[in-house]
VMD Tcl script that draws the C-alpha trace (Angstrom):
set ca {
  {34.12 50.71 -78.27}
  {31.93 52.91 -76.02}
  {30.81 54.54 -79.32}
  {30.83 57.78 -77.35}
  {31.66 60.03 -80.66}
  {29.59 59.96 -83.81}
  {32.17 59.45 -86.08}
  {32.37 55.82 -86.33}
  {35.57 54.03 -86.23}
  {34.81 50.87 -87.86}
  {33.36 52.29 -91.16}
  {36.88 53.89 -91.87}
  {39.24 51.31 -90.34}
  {39.19 47.57 -91.28}
  {39.48 46.23 -87.49}
  {39.32 42.53 -88.88}
  {42.66 42.30 -88.74}
  {43.41 42.83 -85.00}
  {43.06 39.65 -82.61}
  {41.17 41.39 -80.02}
  {38.77 42.74 -82.35}
  {38.20 38.84 -83.29}
  {37.46 37.76 -80.14}
  {35.16 40.32 -79.03}
  {33.01 41.00 -82.06}
  {32.58 37.23 -82.70}
  {28.76 35.77 -81.89}
  {27.69 33.07 -81.21}
  {23.91 31.61 -81.24}
  {23.17 29.31 -77.75}
  {19.59 28.49 -79.13}
  {19.38 25.14 -77.61}
  {20.71 26.13 -74.12}
  {17.80 28.79 -73.89}
  {15.25 26.21 -75.38}
  {16.58 24.05 -72.12}
  {16.33 27.31 -69.87}
  {12.53 27.60 -70.77}
  {11.70 24.27 -70.25}
  {13.57 24.02 -67.25}
  {11.40 26.82 -65.86}
  {7.79 25.57 -67.35}
  {9.32 21.90 -65.48}
  {9.76 24.21 -62.09}
  {6.68 25.85 -62.09}
  {4.92 22.64 -62.85}
  {7.13 21.28 -59.96}
  {6.05 24.07 -57.36}
  {2.30 22.70 -57.75}
  {2.99 19.01 -57.37}
  {1.93 17.46 -53.72}
  {4.24 17.52 -50.73}
  {3.46 15.73 -47.67}
  {4.28 17.62 -44.86}
  {6.37 15.65 -42.16}
  {7.74 16.12 -38.49}
  {11.01 14.05 -38.11}
  {12.82 12.67 -34.78}
  {15.60 10.49 -33.94}
  {15.41 7.65 -31.20}
  {15.68 4.25 -30.76}
  {14.55 0.86 -30.25}
  {12.64 -0.24 -27.19}
  {9.89 -2.48 -26.05}
  {6.17 -1.80 -26.33}
  {5.90 -2.65 -22.73}
  {7.56 -2.19 -19.45}
  {8.03 -5.63 -18.39}
  {9.56 -6.43 -21.55}
  {12.61 -3.91 -21.44}
  {15.96 -4.85 -20.40}
  {15.98 -4.90 -16.85}
  {18.83 -5.21 -13.88}
  {18.19 -7.71 -10.62}
  {18.52 -6.51 -7.53}
  {18.86 -8.26 -4.16}
  {16.51 -6.77 -1.23}
  {18.98 -7.55 1.37}
  {22.55 -6.79 1.67}
  {25.00 -10.15 1.17}
  {27.72 -11.81 -0.02}
  {28.21 -13.68 -3.25}
  {29.35 -17.10 -2.61}
  {28.39 -18.89 -6.03}
  {27.47 -18.33 -9.67}
  {25.47 -20.59 -11.63}
  {25.04 -18.87 -14.63}
  {27.66 -17.17 -17.55}
  {26.93 -14.34 -19.75}
  {24.97 -14.42 -22.44}
  {23.45 -17.62 -21.26}
  {19.40 -18.10 -21.66}
  {17.85 -18.46 -18.32}
  {13.92 -19.68 -17.79}
  {11.78 -17.59 -15.22}
  {12.38 -19.16 -11.53}
  {16.41 -20.08 -12.69}
  {18.82 -19.72 -10.04}
  {21.20 -17.08 -10.98}
  {23.56 -16.99 -8.21}
  {23.75 -17.92 -4.56}
  {24.94 -14.96 -1.46}
  {25.09 -15.54 1.94}
  {24.58 -13.01 5.32}
  {26.80 -10.55 6.05}
  {24.48 -9.13 8.79}
  {25.41 -10.35 12.51}
  {21.97 -10.82 13.97}
  {21.39 -13.36 11.01}
  {24.51 -15.16 11.32}
  {22.86 -18.46 13.34}
  {21.90 -20.98 10.66}
  {19.23 -22.32 12.94}
  {17.85 -19.23 13.22}
  {14.33 -20.40 11.81}
  {14.23 -23.23 13.72}
  {15.07 -21.88 17.23}
  {12.21 -18.43 16.21}
  {9.92 -21.66 15.78}
  {11.18 -23.21 19.15}
  {9.97 -19.99 20.80}
  {6.46 -19.71 19.46}
  {5.99 -22.90 20.50}
  {6.94 -22.14 24.01}
  {5.04 -19.01 24.15}
  {1.78 -20.83 22.70}
  {1.94 -22.92 25.38}
  {2.32 -19.85 27.38}
  {-0.72 -18.48 26.13}
  {-2.58 -22.11 26.61}
  {-1.72 -21.86 30.53}
  {-2.46 -18.22 30.73}
  {-6.19 -19.21 29.13}
  {-6.60 -22.10 31.64}
  {-5.94 -19.76 34.45}
  {-8.28 -17.53 33.47}
  {-10.71 -20.51 32.99}
  {-9.91 -21.18 36.41}
  {-10.27 -18.28 37.74}
  {-13.44 -17.36 36.32}
  {-14.89 -20.79 37.67}
  {-13.48 -19.64 41.35}
  {-15.37 -16.23 40.95}
  {-18.37 -18.25 39.78}
  {-18.04 -20.67 43.13}
  {-17.56 -17.52 45.70}
  {-20.55 -15.72 43.86}
  {-22.78 -18.55 44.71}
  {-21.53 -18.67 48.53}
  {-21.49 -15.03 48.48}
  {-25.30 -15.60 47.52}
  {-25.83 -18.68 50.26}
  {-23.64 -17.03 53.03}
  {-26.16 -13.59 52.62}
  {-29.50 -16.32 52.68}
  {-28.07 -17.71 55.97}
  {-27.60 -14.11 57.67}
  {-30.66 -12.46 56.19}
  {-33.02 -15.84 58.02}
  {-30.83 -15.14 60.92}
  {-31.90 -11.62 60.77}
  {-35.85 -12.56 60.70}
  {-35.14 -15.07 63.30}
  {-33.81 -12.12 65.53}
  {-36.39 -9.88 64.29}
  {-39.26 -12.42 65.21}
  {-37.64 -13.30 68.54}
  {-37.71 -9.51 69.16}
  {-41.48 -9.43 68.06}
  {-41.74 -13.02 70.91}
  {-39.70 -11.39 73.50}
  {-41.86 -7.65 73.31}
  {-45.21 -10.07 73.48}
  {-43.60 -11.85 76.75}
  {-42.41 -8.19 77.93}
  {-46.25 -7.01 77.40}
  {-47.28 -10.30 79.22}
  {-44.96 -9.31 82.15}
  {-45.77 -6.42 82.55}
  {-49.77 -7.70 82.67}
  {-48.40 -10.14 85.51}
  {-46.62 -7.17 87.46}
  {-49.73 -4.99 87.24}
  {-52.17 -8.56 88.49}
  {-49.79 -8.98 91.20}
  {-49.56 -5.70 92.57}
  {-53.44 -5.53 92.30}
  {-53.84 -8.64 94.44}
  {-50.42 -7.65 96.81}
  {-52.86 -4.86 97.35}
  {-55.98 -6.22 98.06}
  {-54.19 -8.81 100.39}
  {-52.40 -5.79 102.18}
  {-55.98 -4.46 102.65}
  {-57.55 -7.47 103.72}
  {-54.79 -8.19 106.22}
  {-55.21 -4.84 108.06}
  {-59.34 -5.48 108.55}
  {-58.29 -8.83 109.72}
  {-59.55 -11.07 106.80}
  {-55.65 -12.38 105.78}
  {-53.18 -13.47 107.57}
  {-49.96 -12.36 107.60}
  {-48.92 -15.63 105.46}
  {-51.30 -14.56 102.74}
  {-49.80 -11.56 102.66}
  {-46.07 -12.47 102.33}
  {-46.96 -15.36 100.03}
  {-48.67 -12.32 97.69}
  {-45.38 -10.23 98.54}
  {-43.07 -12.82 97.59}
  {-45.18 -13.53 94.06}
  {-44.97 -9.30 93.50}
  {-41.23 -9.42 93.65}
  {-41.06 -13.12 91.40}
  {-43.20 -11.46 88.67}
  {-40.90 -7.90 88.88}
  {-37.92 -10.47 88.22}
  {-39.91 -11.74 85.69}
  {-40.12 -8.33 84.11}
  {-36.71 -7.20 84.14}
  {-35.38 -10.53 83.27}
  {-38.18 -10.15 80.18}
  {-36.68 -7.07 79.43}
  {-32.86 -8.21 79.32}
  {-34.04 -10.77 76.69}
  {-35.97 -8.03 74.57}
  {-32.83 -6.05 74.41}
  {-30.73 -9.39 74.17}
  {-32.99 -9.79 71.17}
  {-32.93 -6.40 69.66}
  {-28.78 -6.90 70.01}
  {-28.94 -9.96 67.67}
  {-30.66 -8.31 65.37}
  {-27.99 -5.59 65.01}
  {-26.08 -8.37 64.99}
  {-27.31 -9.88 62.15}
  {-26.91 -6.84 59.78}
  {-23.60 -6.59 60.79}
  {-23.47 -10.01 59.81}
  {-24.76 -9.55 56.34}
  {-22.46 -6.56 55.73}
  {-19.64 -8.63 56.49}
  {-20.31 -11.36 54.51}
  {-20.95 -8.81 51.83}
  {-17.96 -7.40 51.95}
  {-15.81 -10.29 53.02}
  {-17.09 -11.90 49.06}
  {-16.71 -8.90 47.75}
  {-13.07 -8.40 48.52}
  {-12.57 -11.88 47.53}
  {-14.57 -12.10 44.06}
  {-12.83 -8.50 43.54}
  {-9.27 -10.05 44.18}
  {-9.80 -12.94 41.95}
  {-11.54 -10.76 39.14}
  {-8.09 -8.80 39.43}
  {-6.16 -12.25 39.26}
  {-8.40 -13.35 36.32}
  {-7.33 -9.52 34.43}
  {-3.95 -9.86 35.71}
  {-4.17 -13.60 33.43}
  {-5.73 -12.27 30.72}
  {-3.35 -9.62 30.37}
  {0.01 -11.75 30.09}
  {-2.44 -13.83 27.69}
  {-2.96 -11.03 25.55}
  {0.72 -9.97 25.59}
  {1.77 -13.76 25.34}
  {-0.22 -13.75 21.94}
  {0.93 -10.46 21.01}
  {4.80 -11.82 20.96}
  {3.38 -15.02 19.23}
  {2.49 -12.78 16.63}
  {5.77 -11.10 16.47}
  {7.42 -14.29 16.66}
  {5.74 -15.59 13.89}
  {6.19 -12.34 11.92}
  {10.05 -12.78 12.38}
  {9.58 -16.67 11.58}
  {8.31 -15.58 8.17}
  {10.68 -12.98 7.70}
  {13.59 -15.23 8.62}
  {12.16 -18.05 6.08}
  {11.11 -15.35 3.42}
  {15.41 -13.96 3.68}
  {16.44 -17.60 3.97}
  {15.36 -17.73 0.29}
  {16.32 -14.65 -0.49}
  {19.86 -15.88 -0.96}
  {18.73 -17.77 -4.18}
  {18.65 -14.53 -6.78}
  {16.73 -15.97 -9.41}
  {15.16 -14.82 -12.66}
  {12.15 -12.80 -12.99}
  {11.23 -13.96 -16.02}
  {12.70 -16.11 -19.03}
  {15.26 -14.05 -21.32}
  {19.41 -13.85 -21.85}
  {21.90 -13.05 -19.19}
  {23.06 -9.44 -20.59}
  {26.07 -8.91 -18.11}
  {27.20 -9.20 -14.59}
  {27.47 -6.07 -12.76}
  {28.35 -7.78 -9.66}
  {31.46 -10.10 -10.41}
  {33.60 -12.28 -8.84}
  {33.66 -14.08 -5.51}
  {33.36 -12.63 -1.73}
  {32.25 -9.58 -3.58}
  {29.79 -8.03 -0.89}
  {27.04 -5.16 -1.63}
  {24.04 -3.87 -0.04}
  {20.71 -4.13 -0.20}
  {19.27 -2.08 -4.07}
  {22.71 -2.87 -5.98}
  {22.33 -4.17 -9.33}
  {23.74 -7.73 -9.49}
  {23.01 -9.09 -13.20}
  {21.28 -7.67 -16.23}
  {18.78 -9.50 -18.16}
  {16.70 -8.98 -21.18}
  {13.41 -10.84 -22.08}
  {13.32 -13.40 -25.15}
  {9.37 -12.37 -25.51}
  {8.93 -8.93 -26.26}
  {6.92 -6.96 -29.12}
  {9.67 -3.84 -30.75}
  {8.62 -0.34 -30.74}
  {10.82 2.67 -31.54}
  {10.95 6.17 -28.56}
  {11.34 8.90 -31.04}
  {11.42 12.46 -29.56}
  {9.70 15.88 -31.43}
  {10.40 19.01 -30.81}
  {7.63 20.92 -28.65}
  {6.28 22.87 -31.94}
  {6.00 19.50 -33.32}
  {4.26 18.48 -30.23}
  {0.56 19.73 -31.08}
  {0.43 17.68 -34.93}
  {0.99 14.87 -33.23}
  {-1.92 12.31 -32.59}
  {-2.77 8.99 -30.86}
  {-2.75 6.60 -34.19}
  {-1.46 8.85 -36.59}
  {0.95 6.97 -39.46}
  {4.82 7.24 -39.45}
  {7.43 6.19 -41.41}
  {10.74 5.03 -39.42}
  {14.52 4.03 -40.90}
  {16.22 1.78 -38.97}
  {20.07 2.15 -38.66}
  {21.75 -0.80 -40.50}
  {18.86 -1.00 -43.24}
  {19.65 0.89 -46.30}
  {17.00 3.67 -47.21}
  {16.05 6.11 -49.77}
  {13.96 8.58 -48.78}
  {11.90 11.42 -49.88}
  {10.14 13.09 -47.24}
  {8.04 14.60 -48.75}
  {6.79 11.38 -50.98}
  {6.54 8.90 -48.94}
  {5.07 6.44 -51.77}
  {8.90 6.87 -53.55}
  {10.62 6.02 -50.60}
  {12.23 2.70 -50.46}
  {13.31 0.64 -47.13}
  {11.39 2.70 -44.67}
  {8.84 0.75 -42.43}
  {5.43 1.92 -41.02}
  {4.41 2.75 -37.61}
  {1.57 4.29 -35.31}
  {2.02 6.30 -32.33}
  {0.82 4.56 -29.22}
  {1.17 6.95 -26.49}
  {2.81 10.85 -26.16}
  {4.73 11.75 -23.38}
  {3.15 15.06 -21.87}
  {5.94 16.24 -19.51}
  {8.85 17.74 -21.94}
  {12.15 14.88 -21.68}
  {15.53 15.95 -20.36}
  {16.89 16.47 -23.85}
  {14.73 19.30 -24.30}
  {11.86 17.16 -26.80}
  {8.78 15.20 -25.93}
  {8.65 11.16 -26.38}
  {6.92 9.30 -28.87}
  {5.98 5.49 -28.58}
  {5.39 4.10 -31.92}
  {4.14 0.54 -32.53}
  {4.29 -1.74 -35.86}
  {1.85 -0.64 -38.74}
  {-0.68 -3.57 -38.47}
  {-1.60 -2.35 -42.12}
  {2.31 -2.55 -43.47}
  {4.99 -5.08 -44.17}
  {6.43 -6.32 -40.85}
  {9.75 -5.00 -39.32}
  {12.91 -6.82 -39.60}
  {13.53 -9.87 -37.49}
  {16.94 -8.84 -36.62}
  {16.16 -5.65 -34.91}
  {17.64 -5.29 -31.50}
  {16.37 -3.22 -28.74}
  {19.17 -0.19 -28.10}
  {19.78 0.91 -31.95}
  {18.88 3.68 -33.47}
  {15.88 4.34 -35.77}
  {14.89 7.72 -37.64}
  {10.96 8.84 -37.97}
  {9.18 10.58 -39.81}
  {5.33 11.62 -39.61}
  {3.18 12.41 -42.17}
  {0.73 15.22 -42.20}
  {-1.24 17.01 -44.67}
  {-0.59 17.57 -48.31}
  {0.34 20.13 -49.36}
  {1.69 22.40 -52.92}
  {5.84 22.47 -53.08}
  {5.07 26.27 -53.61}
  {3.49 26.47 -49.83}
  {6.21 24.16 -48.10}
  {8.97 26.35 -49.95}
  {7.80 29.52 -48.93}
  {6.94 27.94 -45.12}
  {10.64 27.05 -44.97}
  {12.07 30.37 -45.99}
  {9.93 31.68 -43.47}
  {10.26 29.58 -40.39}
  {6.62 28.34 -40.10}
  {5.82 25.23 -38.47}
  {3.11 22.76 -40.53}
  {-0.03 22.79 -40.82}
  {-2.20 22.73 -37.72}
  {-4.93 19.88 -38.13}
  {-7.03 17.40 -36.61}
  {-7.16 13.72 -37.05}
  {-10.01 12.29 -39.28}
  {-13.24 10.61 -37.61}
  {-11.63 7.33 -37.38}
  {-8.23 8.05 -36.18}
  {-10.37 10.01 -33.93}
  {-12.65 7.21 -32.82}
  {-9.38 5.22 -32.61}
  {-7.95 8.00 -29.87}
  {-10.69 7.94 -27.74}
  {-11.19 3.93 -27.60}
}
mol new
graphics top color blue
foreach p $ca { graphics top sphere $p radius 0.5 }
foreach p [lrange $ca 0 end-1] q [lrange $ca 1 end] { graphics top cylinder $p $q radius 0.2 }
display resetview
């Protein structure tokens, strides 16, 4: 009834007999339900003011704390062919145990006595070096002898030069004496000629004086010849000095040239010896590389190169090994918007795959089955999946992680942030705002600096 008209129909007509009227006009009281709604509203308002822990969630997997503890593959630094396996998959090996033996595939290393032959070449070259050293010593001795002989020869030639100079002086004095004698003989001859013309001297005396004058003149000429010969001897002595010096200079220079040649050959032989020693060491190390050994104690996971006679290149992966001793860690990834919220030493809750857990992300104290972790490393460059990598270590203040965890299994992480009211968190989620940016407490900041 819309009650549009002022005439009330239900007062003039009894409508209670109609079923439709009975169904529509029947009234019920919902007192209990209304009380429930009021109580629920009060509880809901109270819950809105309860504390809620903001968090940053991430997905990752288990890894090891240090790089040397992570699963690795063993490569061969040289190419080769598989000859024999000493282990099977799943075997435990100690550090240095032989895993497999390979053989050579390069023709320059086929000689089984390559190391011994190289050693023989080294010994031969060392003997050559010794020979050149002895030759250098002999040439040095020869140079010393030639130098001494040159000094003696030069001294002898200088003495001869001095003798020639003294003879020149002697001949010069004799020449002056001859000149004096000829003057005397000339005066005597002139005196005798005058006396003979006056009749005081005989012709015989005149002839004697003439003969004596001629003899004196002959002696003068002879003395002049001697003086010239002495001067020639002086010149010859000087020429001899130059000849001796040039001769021995040539001999000494030739000996020095031979010595330098021997030294050059010695240095070349020493360089060849060094090169051969390098090759000898390389060959020895290469022979040791034929045995592929375990770099650390662990378990053989998988043989990547299988069979016998299979060839491979240098650097190819041969076998995978998992270290036996390692410290567990979790590698998780967070969104770039959450990266400023992460700090070193931050507390994180971790849920491991395969371990049942009941999680209340906003109330970590109520959660069950989660384990504590601490941020030990934050990557500064984005990963290939568009997120930033965070490395977590076990929290020493929390209960220890399960012993049966294995590297590579999955893990979910929840980084705990500030405590805020639930109404604030709902408002933040509805508006798509990030969690509150904050800085760690003083103790955590000091740990970060350390």
